[in-house]
C-alpha positions as CSV (number, residue, x, y, z in Angstrom):
1,M,0.0,0.0,0.0
2,N,2.1,2.8,-1.3
3,L,0.5,5.8,0.4
4,K,2.6,9.0,0.5
5,K,0.2,11.4,2.2
6,I,-1.4,10.5,5.5
7,I,-3.6,12.7,7.8
8,I,-3.8,11.7,11.4
9,Q,-6.7,13.1,13.2
10,A,-5.3,13.6,16.7
11,G,-7.6,16.2,18.1
12,G,-9.9,15.6,21.1
13,K,-9.1,15.2,24.8
14,G,-9.3,11.4,25.0
15,T,-11.4,11.7,28.1
16,R,-12.4,8.0,27.9
17,L,-8.8,7.1,28.6
18,E,-9.2,9.0,31.9
19,G,-5.8,9.6,33.7
20,L,-3.7,8.4,30.7
21,T,-4.3,11.7,29.0
22,K,-4.1,14.0,32.0
23,N,-0.7,15.3,30.8
24,K,-0.5,14.4,27.2
25,P,-2.7,13.9,24.0
26,K,-4.2,10.6,23.3
27,C,-1.9,9.9,20.4
28,L,1.1,9.8,22.8
29,V,-0.4,7.1,25.1
30,P,2.0,4.2,24.9
31,V,0.8,0.8,23.8
32,N,3.3,-2.1,24.0
33,N,6.3,0.2,24.5
34,L,5.4,2.6,21.7
35,P,3.2,5.8,21.6
36,I,0.1,5.1,19.5
37,I,1.0,7.5,16.8
38,F,4.4,5.8,16.3
39,H,2.7,2.6,15.3
40,I,1.3,4.5,12.3
41,F,4.7,6.1,11.7
42,K,6.4,2.7,11.6
43,Q,3.9,1.2,9.1
44,F,4.4,4.0,6.6
45,K,8.0,5.1,7.1
46,D,8.3,7.0,3.8
47,A,5.0,8.9,4.0
48,E,4.4,12.5,4.8
49,F,2.2,12.9,7.8
50,T,-0.1,15.8,8.6
51,I,-1.1,15.6,12.3
52,I,-4.3,17.5,13.3
53,A,-3.8,18.5,17.0
54,D,-5.9,20.3,19.5
55,Y,-5.5,19.1,23.2
56,K,-2.0,19.4,24.6
57,T,-0.6,20.5,21.2
58,D,2.5,22.0,22.8
59,V,3.3,18.6,24.4
60,L,2.9,16.9,21.1
61,T,5.0,19.4,19.3
62,K,7.9,19.2,21.8
63,Y,7.7,15.4,22.0
64,L,7.8,14.8,18.3
65,S,10.6,17.4,17.8
66,V,12.8,15.2,20.1
67,F,11.7,11.7,19.2
68,A,10.2,11.7,15.7
69,S,13.2,13.0,13.7
70,D,13.2,9.9,11.5
71,Y,9.7,10.8,10.1
72,K,8.4,13.6,7.8
73,Y,5.5,15.3,9.6
74,K,3.8,18.7,10.2
75,I,1.3,19.7,12.8
76,V,-1.9,21.5,12.0
77,K,-3.8,23.1,14.9
78,A,-7.6,22.3,14.9
79,L,-9.4,25.6,15.2
80,K,-12.9,24.3,15.7
81,K,-14.5,21.3,17.3
82,G,-15.2,17.9,15.9
83,T,-13.5,15.2,13.8
84,M,-13.8,17.4,10.7
85,S,-11.7,20.2,12.1
86,G,-8.3,20.7,10.5
87,I,-8.9,18.4,7.5
88,K,-9.6,21.3,5.1
89,E,-6.3,22.9,6.0
90,A,-4.4,19.5,5.9
91,V,-5.4,18.8,2.3
92,S,-4.9,22.3,1.0
93,S,-1.2,21.7,0.1
94,Y,-1.9,18.4,-1.7
95,D,-1.8,18.1,-5.5
96,D,-5.1,17.8,-7.2
97,N,-4.7,14.1,-8.1
98,E,-2.9,12.9,-5.0
99,P,-4.5,10.1,-3.0
100,F,-4.3,10.3,0.8
101,M,-5.4,8.4,3.9
102,L,-7.2,9.9,6.8
103,I,-7.0,7.9,10.0
104,W,-8.1,8.4,13.6
105,C,-5.1,8.5,16.0
106,D,-6.4,5.8,18.3
107,L,-6.2,3.1,15.7
108,I,-3.3,0.6,15.7
109,L,-3.4,-1.2,12.4
110,S,-2.6,-4.9,11.9
111,E,1.1,-5.6,11.5
112,N,0.8,-6.4,7.8
113,F,-1.6,-3.6,6.9
114,A,0.8,-1.5,4.9
115,E,1.8,-4.6,2.9
116,Q,-1.7,-5.2,1.6
117,K,-2.2,-4.8,-2.1
118,L,-4.9,-2.5,-3.2
119,L,-6.1,-1.6,-6.7
120,P,-4.6,1.7,-7.8
121,L,-7.1,4.4,-6.8
122,D,-7.1,5.8,-10.3
123,T,-8.4,2.6,-11.7
124,I,-11.5,2.4,-9.6
125,N,-14.4,4.8,-9.1
126,D,-14.7,4.4,-5.3
127,C,-12.7,5.6,-2.3
128,I,-12.0,3.2,0.5
129,I,-13.4,2.9,4.0
130,G,-12.0,0.8,6.8
131,I,-14.5,-1.5,8.4
132,S,-14.0,-2.8,12.0
133,K,-14.0,-6.5,12.6
134,D,-12.6,-6.7,16.1
135,F,-14.1,-3.8,18.0
136,T,-17.4,-1.9,18.2
137,C,-17.8,1.5,16.6
138,R,-20.6,4.1,17.1
139,W,-21.3,4.4,13.4
140,S,-22.1,1.6,10.9
141,F,-21.6,1.4,7.1
142,K,-24.3,-0.7,5.6
143,D,-25.4,-1.0,1.9
144,G,-23.2,2.0,1.1
145,K,-24.7,4.2,3.7
146,F,-23.6,5.7,7.0
147,V,-25.9,4.8,9.9
148,E,-25.6,6.1,13.5
149,K,-25.9,2.7,15.0
150,P,-23.1,0.7,16.9
151,S,-21.6,-2.3,15.1
152,K,-18.7,-4.6,15.5
153,D,-18.5,-6.2,12.1
154,K,-19.8,-3.2,10.0
155,G,-18.4,-0.4,12.1
156,V,-16.9,2.8,10.7
157,A,-13.4,2.4,12.2
158,G,-11.9,5.8,11.4
159,L,-9.8,5.0,8.3
160,F,-10.5,6.5,4.9
161,I,-8.5,6.5,1.7
162,F,-9.5,9.2,-0.8
163,K,-8.7,9.4,-4.5
164,N,-7.7,13.1,-4.2
165,K,-8.5,16.3,-2.3
166,Q,-11.3,17.1,-4.8
167,T,-13.3,14.3,-3.2
168,V,-13.6,16.4,0.0
169,K,-13.6,19.9,-1.5
170,N,-16.9,20.7,0.2
171,I,-15.7,19.7,3.7
172,H,-16.7,22.0,6.6
173,E,-14.2,23.6,9.0
174,G,-15.8,21.8,12.0
175,G,-18.3,19.2,13.0
176,V,-18.6,15.4,12.9
177,F,-16.8,14.0,9.8
178,V,-19.1,10.9,9.5
179,E,-22.2,13.1,9.7
180,W,-20.8,15.1,6.8
181,L,-20.1,12.0,4.8
182,Q,-23.8,11.0,5.1
183,T,-24.6,14.0,3.0
184,Q,-22.0,13.4,0.3
185,P,-22.2,11.3,-3.0
186,I,-18.9,9.6,-2.3
187,K,-18.8,5.9,-3.1
188,F,-16.7,3.7,-0.9
189,T,-15.2,0.2,-1.3
190,E,-15.0,-1.6,2.1
191,L,-11.7,-2.7,3.5
192,D,-12.0,-5.2,6.4
193,L,-9.6,-4.2,9.2
194,Y,-9.0,-7.6,10.8
195,G,-6.4,-7.4,13.5
196,T,-6.7,-3.7,14.0
197,K,-7.0,-2.3,17.5
198,E,-8.9,0.8,18.7
199,I,-7.4,2.3,21.9
200,G,-10.3,4.6,22.6
201,T,-11.3,3.7,26.1
202,L,-9.5,2.6,29.3
203,I,-10.9,-0.9,28.9
204,S,-9.6,-1.3,25.3
205,Y,-6.3,0.1,26.4
206,S,-6.0,-2.5,29.1
207,D,-7.2,-5.3,26.8
208,N,-4.7,-4.4,24.1
209,N,-1.6,-3.3,26.1
210,D,0.9,-5.5,27.8
211,N,1.2,-3.8,31.1
212,N,3.7,-6.4,32.3
213,P,6.2,-6.6,29.5
214,K,8.8,-9.4,29.7
215,C,11.4,-7.4,27.7
216,R,12.2,-4.1,26.2
217,P,10.9,-3.3,22.6
218,F,14.4,-4.0,21.1
219,N,14.3,-7.7,22.3
220,L,12.2,-10.7,21.6
221,I,11.7,-13.5,24.2
222,E,10.1,-16.9,23.3
223,F,9.1,-19.5,25.9
224,K,9.4,-23.1,24.8
225,E,8.6,-25.6,27.5
226,D,11.5,-25.4,30.0
227,K,13.6,-23.0,27.9
228,I,13.8,-19.3,27.1
229,I,15.1,-18.0,23.8
230,K,16.1,-14.3,23.7
231,R,17.0,-12.4,20.6
232,G,17.8,-8.8,19.8
233,I,15.4,-7.6,17.1
234,T,16.8,-4.1,16.4
235,E,20.3,-2.7,15.9
236,Q,20.2,-1.6,19.6
237,G,19.0,-5.0,20.7
238,C,21.7,-6.9,18.8
239,K,24.4,-4.6,20.2
240,I,23.1,-5.1,23.8
241,A,23.0,-8.9,23.2
242,V,26.8,-8.9,22.4
243,D,27.7,-7.5,25.9
244,E,25.1,-9.7,27.6
245,I,26.4,-12.9,26.0
246,A,30.0,-12.0,26.8
247,W,29.1,-11.5,30.4
248,Y,27.3,-14.9,30.6
249,K,30.3,-16.6,29.0
250,K,32.7,-15.0,31.4
251,V,30.8,-15.7,34.7
252,K,30.0,-19.2,33.6
253,S,33.6,-20.0,32.8
254,L,34.4,-18.8,36.4
255,G,31.9,-21.3,37.8
256,Y,29.4,-18.7,39.0
257,K,26.2,-20.5,40.1
258,N,23.7,-17.7,40.3
259,I,22.7,-17.6,36.6
260,P,20.3,-19.8,34.6
261,K,21.6,-22.9,32.9
262,I,22.7,-21.9,29.4
263,F,22.3,-24.2,26.4
264,R,23.4,-21.9,23.6
265,Y,24.7,-18.4,23.1
266,E,23.5,-17.4,19.6
267,P,20.7,-17.0,20.0
268,L,20.8,-17.1,23.8
269,I,18.9,-20.1,25.0
270,M,18.6,-20.6,28.8
271,E,16.8,-22.8,31.2
272,K,13.5,-21.3,32.5
273,V,14.0,-20.5,36.2
274,Q,11.5,-22.2,38.6
275,G,10.6,-18.9,40.3
276,K,9.6,-15.3,39.6
277,N,11.1,-11.9,39.3
278,I,11.7,-10.4,42.7
279,W,9.2,-7.7,42.2
280,E,6.5,-10.3,41.6
281,Y,6.8,-11.5,45.2
282,D,4.4,-8.9,46.6
283,C,3.0,-10.6,49.7
284,L,5.9,-11.7,51.9
285,T,6.5,-11.4,55.6
286,K,9.4,-9.3,56.9
287,S,11.5,-12.4,57.6
288,Q,10.9,-13.8,54.1
289,K,12.0,-10.5,52.5
290,Q,15.1,-10.4,54.7
291,D,16.0,-14.0,53.6
292,I,15.5,-13.2,49.9
293,L,17.4,-9.9,50.2
294,K,20.3,-11.5,52.0
295,N,20.4,-14.1,49.3
296,L,20.5,-11.4,46.6
297,I,23.3,-9.4,48.4
298,N,25.4,-12.6,48.8
299,A,25.0,-13.4,45.1
300,L,26.2,-10.0,44.1
301,K,29.1,-10.1,46.7
302,D,30.2,-13.4,45.2
303,L,30.0,-11.9,41.7
304,H,32.1,-8.9,42.6
305,D,34.7,-11.2,44.1
306,L,34.9,-13.6,41.2
307,L,37.9,-11.8,39.7
308,P,40.6,-9.6,41.2
309,P,39.7,-5.9,40.9
310,I,41.4,-3.7,38.3
311,K,42.4,-0.1,38.4
312,S,39.4,2.2,37.8
313,N,39.0,4.4,34.8
314,M,38.0,7.9,35.6
315,E,36.7,8.5,32.1
316,D,34.2,5.7,32.5
317,S,32.9,7.1,35.8
318,E,32.6,10.5,34.2
319,D,30.7,9.1,31.2
320,N,28.4,6.9,33.3
321,Y,27.6,9.4,36.0
322,I,27.9,12.9,34.5
323,N,28.1,12.9,30.7
324,K,25.3,10.4,30.1
325,T,23.1,12.0,32.7
326,F,23.3,15.5,31.3
327,D,23.3,14.3,27.7
328,R,19.9,12.7,28.4
329,L,18.6,15.6,30.4
330,S,19.5,18.2,27.8
331,K,17.6,16.2,25.2
332,V,14.3,16.5,27.1
333,E,14.9,19.8,28.8
334,N,12.5,21.7,26.5
335,L,10.0,18.9,26.8
336,I,9.5,18.7,30.5
337,P,7.3,21.3,32.2
338,F,9.1,23.6,34.7
339,A,12.6,22.3,33.6
340,K,13.6,25.9,32.9
341,D,12.7,27.0,36.5
342,K,15.3,27.2,39.2
343,F,13.0,25.5,41.8
344,I,10.2,23.1,41.1
345,K,7.4,22.4,43.5
346,I,6.9,18.6,43.7
347,N,4.4,17.0,46.2
348,G,4.1,20.3,48.1
349,Q,7.9,20.9,48.5
350,Y,10.3,23.0,46.4
351,Y,13.4,21.2,44.9
352,K,16.3,22.8,43.2
353,N,16.5,22.0,39.5
354,V,19.6,20.0,38.6
355,F,20.3,22.4,35.7
356,F,20.8,25.2,38.2
357,N,23.1,23.3,40.6
358,K,25.1,21.4,38.0
359,E,28.5,22.3,39.5
360,E,27.5,21.3,43.0
361,F,26.1,18.0,41.6
362,I,29.3,17.2,39.7
363,E,31.5,18.1,42.6
364,A,29.5,15.8,44.9
365,V,29.6,12.9,42.4
366,R,33.3,13.1,41.7
367,K,34.1,12.7,45.4
368,F,32.8,9.2,45.1
369,Y,34.6,7.9,42.0
370,P,36.0,4.4,42.8
371,K,39.7,3.6,42.9
372,E,39.1,0.2,41.5
373,F,36.6,-1.6,39.3
374,K,35.1,-5.1,40.0
375,L,33.2,-7.6,38.0
376,I,29.6,-6.2,38.0
377,H,26.1,-7.0,36.7
378,G,25.3,-3.4,35.8
379,D,21.5,-3.5,35.9
380,C,20.5,-5.5,39.0
381,T,17.0,-4.2,39.5
382,F,14.3,-6.6,40.8
383,S,13.1,-7.0,37.1
384,N,16.5,-8.5,36.3
385,L,16.7,-10.7,39.4
386,M,14.8,-13.9,40.1
387,Y,14.4,-16.1,43.0
388,D,14.6,-19.9,42.3
389,T,12.0,-21.3,44.7
390,F,13.1,-24.9,43.9
391,N,16.8,-24.4,44.8
392,M,16.2,-21.4,47.1
393,K,18.7,-19.1,45.5
394,A,18.9,-15.8,43.7
395,I,19.4,-15.9,39.9
396,L,20.8,-12.9,38.0
397,I,19.5,-12.3,34.4
398,D,19.8,-9.6,31.8
399,P,23.2,-8.3,32.7
400,R,24.4,-5.0,31.2
401,G,28.0,-6.3,30.9
402,Y,29.8,-2.9,30.7
403,F,30.4,0.3,32.6
404,G,31.2,3.3,30.3
405,K,33.6,1.8,27.8
406,T,34.9,-0.9,30.1
407,K,33.5,-4.4,29.5
408,L,32.5,-6.6,32.4
409,Y,34.1,-4.4,35.1
410,G,32.8,-1.3,36.8
411,D,31.9,0.5,40.0
412,E,30.5,-2.2,42.4
413,D,28.5,0.5,44.1
414,Y,26.5,1.0,40.9
415,D,25.2,-2.5,41.4
416,W,24.1,-1.7,45.0
417,A,22.5,1.6,43.8
418,K,20.5,-0.3,41.2
419,L,19.3,-2.8,43.8
420,Y,18.4,0.1,46.1
421,Y,16.5,1.6,43.1
422,S,14.1,-1.3,43.3
423,I,14.0,-1.6,47.1
424,K,13.5,2.0,48.1
425,G,12.9,3.7,44.7
426,E,9.9,1.4,43.6
427,Y,11.4,1.4,40.1
428,D,9.8,-1.8,39.0
429,Q,6.3,-0.5,39.7
430,F,7.3,2.7,37.8
431,N,8.5,0.7,34.9
432,R,5.1,-1.0,34.7
433,K,3.4,2.4,34.7
434,K,2.0,1.9,38.2
435,F,2.4,5.6,39.1
436,T,0.3,8.8,39.0
437,L,1.6,12.1,37.7
438,D,-0.4,15.3,37.8
439,I,1.4,18.2,36.1
440,R,-0.6,21.3,37.1
441,E,-0.3,25.0,36.3
442,K,2.3,25.7,39.0
443,D,3.4,22.4,40.5
444,V,3.6,18.7,40.2
445,E,2.2,15.8,42.2
446,F,3.7,12.4,41.8
447,A,3.3,9.0,43.5
448,I,4.5,5.4,42.7
449,K,2.5,2.4,43.8
450,P,4.5,0.8,46.7
451,N,6.1,-2.6,46.0
452,N,6.3,-3.4,49.7
453,W,10.1,-3.6,50.0
454,A,10.8,-0.1,51.2
455,D,10.9,-1.3,54.8
456,M,14.0,-3.3,53.9
457,E,16.1,-0.1,53.5
458,E,17.9,-0.3,56.8
459,F,18.4,-4.1,56.5
460,F,19.8,-3.5,53.1
461,F,22.4,-1.0,54.2
462,D,23.3,-3.1,57.3
463,N,24.2,-6.1,55.1
464,L,26.3,-4.3,52.5
465,P,30.1,-4.5,52.6
466,Y,31.8,-1.2,53.5
467,V,29.3,0.9,51.5
468,N,28.9,4.6,51.7
469,K,25.2,5.2,52.2
470,Q,25.4,8.8,50.8
471,K,27.0,7.6,47.7
472,I,24.3,4.9,47.1
473,K,21.6,7.6,47.5
474,L,23.4,10.0,45.2
475,L,23.8,7.3,42.5
476,H,20.1,6.5,43.0
477,A,19.2,10.1,42.1
478,I,21.5,9.9,39.1
479,I,19.8,6.7,37.9
480,W,16.4,8.3,38.0
481,L,17.7,11.4,36.1
482,S,19.3,9.2,33.5
483,L,16.0,7.3,33.0
484,T,14.4,10.3,31.3
485,T,15.2,9.4,27.7
486,Y,15.6,5.6,28.3
487,A,11.9,5.6,29.0
488,W,11.3,7.7,25.9
489,E,8.2,5.9,24.8
490,D,6.0,7.4,27.6
491,Y,5.9,11.2,28.1
492,D,4.7,10.7,31.7
493,S,7.6,8.4,32.4
494,I,10.1,11.0,31.1
495,C,8.6,13.7,33.3
496,G,8.1,11.4,36.3
497,A,11.7,10.2,36.2
498,F,13.0,13.8,36.1
499,Y,10.8,15.0,39.0
500,N,11.6,11.9,41.1
501,G,15.3,12.3,40.3
502,L,15.1,15.9,41.7
503,V,13.4,14.7,44.8
504,K,16.1,12.1,45.4
505,L,18.8,14.6,44.6
506,G,17.3,17.1,47.0
507,E,17.2,14.5,49.8
508,T,20.9,13.7,49.2
509,L,22.8,17.0,48.5
């Protein structure tokens, strides 16, 4: 389907999605690790997109300017109400005989939609209308007519392909688009949209979104009986896999026992652990949590001592703690509300913006650079730690395998800070979007759903080897600040990570 012009109707407040659109427009709501509008972008990579915006247009504009540089798009501001608003302006620049598609922003088309073969529009008399087959629509299309009656198998899904702009030359500047189509002599050929999803309500969002992802969008994980197969599916995923496999090979060669049994490295095939990720154990007694946490700490201690330490590399500490942090923050500085203010009011208290105490921040971090590097995991959050309930031991998975440019080795306190990130920071709940963010006119309110491990903070520090508590807390703040662009697929996560990082930083400095 070689469409070069696509109009995305992204106006409207998305009120049926409730809190998901409190801070952002509906088209930026993430579904399966990708904002809805990016699902359309990816299907038609070479198309020119015209996005009709209304609610939170400034957020959309800033977000796309940072993260949509690979696509050709422009934004048209809807000046009136209704699904017709903005279409007249959107088509005004099109050539007279240029076909185009109009699609509602809450549709996620089937994976093979763009590959479908349609008759060239100049060889048929009709335009094309997408008909729902998997979800109910308010309007129906029956016997060539639009009927205001709900339907699941004859529903007007919100996808139209027009032969050219002359077809809609009489369109109004506002109002309901389908009501206007009722009055027009436009003939449509039906296109059944099997496999298409509509993310119009909170229920449909929950039904069609994996709120508990097993991997990041650059990886693919398959479960086959008692085995797990993990592959990188993007350039980034393949690059990460190289370091991950190198780490597994190294620790296995050293006889390390706290990893899954590995059958093959390319692709990575491992034994399925008889247990769950640590964050999934959400109903434990204090004693049970202490036993598991001690097991985790001992597993990491054993890892750190597997090899003799090496001399640290200051450049790697600088890159990991300062350069990476501010590179990521500067990328989203213009996107996050209040990021230009010296102080930001979060949960009723003012915190100094890291952009305004950068030198103080850098000076504090540099005091804690390590003198030696040890063998580390590099990303030991609860999501990357499992507890084998059959053998009663901790299992480390998904290692990062590097620190700055140094492979395998790094600052051992970074591992402890990552673990603290899950214990006290509630990261794993945040990662699963179990948080609330309310960006208001003058302040911000933010809360993460508790994971019921925060009461282990004192026990955690009491069982660490010679650790500096202030350093761990400072690194914890850095990790939150660095998360801002790593969690790029969700606007709320970007902002939430920034605000939470400022809170943690304020509590530490």
